Residue, then its C-alpha position, 0 to 999 in steps of 0.5 A: m508507552s513512549k512516543r517512539i513506540k506509538y509512532r512505530m505501531f502507527v506506521c505498522f498499522l498504516i502499512v497493513f491498512v494500505d496493503n490490504t486496502m490496495n489489494s482488495k481494490l485491485e481485485k475488486y476493480h480488476i486492476p493489474n497493478a498499482t504503486v502507492a507512496v506515503v509522503k511526510d514532510g516532503e520525504i517518502v516514508y513508505n512505498s509499495t507496488c501491489a500486483g492484482q491480476k495478470l492480464e491475458p494478452s488479447l489477440 
Protein backbone atom coordinates (compact mmCIF):
# COMPACT_ATOMS: atom_id res chain seq x y z
CA MET A 1 0.00 0.00 0.00
CA SER A 2 1.44 3.35 -1.00
CA LYS A 3 2.10 6.24 1.38
CA ARG A 4 -0.51 8.31 -0.42
CA ILE A 5 -3.25 5.73 0.14
CA LYS A 6 -2.25 5.34 3.80
CA TYR A 7 -2.36 9.12 4.24
CA ARG A 8 -5.82 9.36 2.68
CA MET A 9 -7.08 6.52 4.88
CA PHE A 10 -5.71 8.33 7.94
CA VAL A 11 -7.41 11.58 6.89
CA CYS A 12 -10.75 9.76 6.45
CA PHE A 13 -10.34 8.16 9.88
CA LEU A 14 -9.49 11.54 11.40
CA ILE A 15 -12.57 13.20 9.88
CA VAL A 16 -14.90 10.48 11.18
CA PHE A 17 -13.24 10.53 14.62
CA VAL A 18 -13.45 14.32 14.97
CA ASP A 19 -17.07 14.46 13.79
CA ASN A 20 -18.20 11.66 16.09
CA THR A 21 -16.32 13.03 19.08
CA MET A 22 -17.58 16.57 18.59
CA ASN A 23 -21.20 15.51 18.11
CA SER A 24 -21.17 13.35 21.24
CA LYS A 25 -19.57 16.10 23.35
CA LEU A 26 -21.99 18.73 22.07
CA GLU A 27 -24.89 16.54 23.09
CA LYS A 28 -23.37 15.50 26.43
CA TYR A 29 -22.56 19.03 27.57
CA HIS A 30 -25.57 20.73 25.93
CA ILE A 31 -23.44 22.91 23.66
CA PRO A 32 -25.41 24.50 20.79
CA ASN A 33 -22.61 24.48 18.18
CA ALA A 34 -18.86 24.49 17.65
CA THR A 35 -16.29 24.84 14.91
CA VAL A 36 -13.25 22.61 14.55
CA ALA A 37 -10.18 23.13 12.38
CA VAL A 38 -7.20 20.85 11.85
CA VAL A 39 -4.03 22.70 10.83
CA LYS A 40 -0.93 21.13 9.33
CA ASP A 41 2.17 23.17 8.50
CA GLY A 42 0.21 26.41 8.90
CA GLU A 43 -2.57 25.41 6.52
CA ILE A 44 -6.10 24.31 7.36
CA VAL A 45 -6.46 20.73 6.15
CA TYR A 46 -9.92 20.14 7.61
CA ASN A 47 -12.65 22.30 9.10
CA SER A 48 -16.17 21.52 10.23
CA THR A 49 -19.06 23.18 11.97
CA CYS A 50 -20.99 20.91 14.27
CA ALA A 51 -24.51 21.67 15.43
CA GLY A 52 -25.63 20.28 18.76
CA GLN A 53 -28.91 21.29 20.32
CA LYS A 54 -31.22 24.11 19.40
CA LEU A 55 -31.52 26.75 22.06
CA GLU A 56 -34.96 27.68 23.27
CA PRO A 57 -35.38 31.43 23.65
CA SER A 58 -35.81 32.47 27.28
CA LEU A 59 -38.30 35.21 27.90
